[in-house]
C-alpha positions as CSV (number, residue, x, y, z in Angstrom):
1,X,-2.4,-19.8,-8.2
2,X,-0.3,-17.1,-9.9
3,X,-1.5,-13.6,-10.2
4,X,-1.4,-13.9,-14.0
5,X,-3.5,-17.1,-13.9
6,X,-6.1,-15.4,-11.8
7,X,-6.4,-12.5,-14.2
8,X,-6.5,-14.9,-17.2
9,X,-9.5,-16.6,-15.5
10,X,-11.2,-13.3,-14.8
11,X,-10.8,-12.3,-18.4
12,X,-12.1,-15.6,-19.6
13,X,-15.2,-15.2,-17.3
14,X,-15.7,-11.7,-18.7
15,X,-15.6,-13.1,-22.3
16,X,-18.1,-15.8,-21.5
17,X,-20.9,-13.6,-20.0
18,X,-23.1,-11.1,-21.8
19,X,-21.9,-8.4,-19.4
20,X,-18.5,-8.1,-17.7
21,X,-18.3,-9.6,-14.2
22,X,-15.2,-7.7,-13.1
23,X,-13.9,-4.2,-14.2
24,X,-10.2,-3.6,-13.7
25,X,-8.1,-0.5,-13.7
26,X,-4.4,-0.9,-14.5
27,X,-1.9,-0.2,-11.7
28,X,0.5,2.7,-11.7
29,X,0.5,6.0,-9.8
30,X,-3.3,5.7,-9.2
31,X,-2.9,2.2,-7.7
32,X,-5.3,0.3,-10.1
33,X,-7.7,-2.3,-8.8
34,X,-10.7,-4.3,-9.7
35,X,-14.4,-4.0,-9.0
36,X,-17.2,-6.6,-9.2
37,X,-20.0,-5.4,-11.5
38,X,-23.7,-5.8,-10.9
39,X,-23.7,-8.8,-13.1
40,X,-20.7,-10.2,-11.1
41,X,-22.6,-9.6,-7.9
42,X,-25.7,-11.4,-9.2
43,X,-23.6,-14.3,-10.4
44,X,-22.0,-14.7,-6.9
45,X,-25.5,-14.6,-5.3
46,X,-26.8,-17.2,-7.7
47,X,-23.7,-19.4,-7.1
48,X,-24.2,-19.2,-3.3
49,X,-27.9,-20.1,-3.7
50,X,-26.9,-23.1,-5.8
51,X,-24.3,-24.1,-3.3
52,X,-26.8,-23.9,-0.4
53,X,-29.4,-25.9,-2.3
54,X,-26.8,-28.6,-3.1
55,X,-25.7,-28.7,0.5
56,X,-29.3,-29.0,1.7
57,X,-30.1,-31.7,-0.8
58,X,-27.0,-33.7,-0.1
59,X,-26.7,-33.4,3.7
60,X,-28.7,-36.5,4.6
61,X,-26.9,-38.8,2.0
62,X,-23.6,-37.4,3.0
63,X,-24.3,-38.2,6.7
64,X,-25.1,-41.7,5.7
65,X,-21.9,-42.0,3.7
66,X,-20.0,-40.7,6.7
67,X,-21.6,-43.4,8.9
68,X,-20.1,-46.1,6.5
69,X,-16.6,-44.8,7.3
70,X,-17.1,-45.4,11.0
71,X,-16.0,-48.7,12.6
72,X,-18.9,-50.9,13.8
73,X,-19.9,-50.6,17.5
């Protein structure tokens, strides 16, 4: 992914949430950078919780699907 595409996505996320997720400082002599906001940190936590719940819910069915890919004994 290009640097520009990544920043375009960050800006789109910031527009779609009530509070910004990422604050950025332009480069230059001071170096610039980006910082996740409190809202951004909360979103990451919620996403990880959803990801874990999905993994937990799907683990048994996924094992069963995996068994279907194995040759018979």
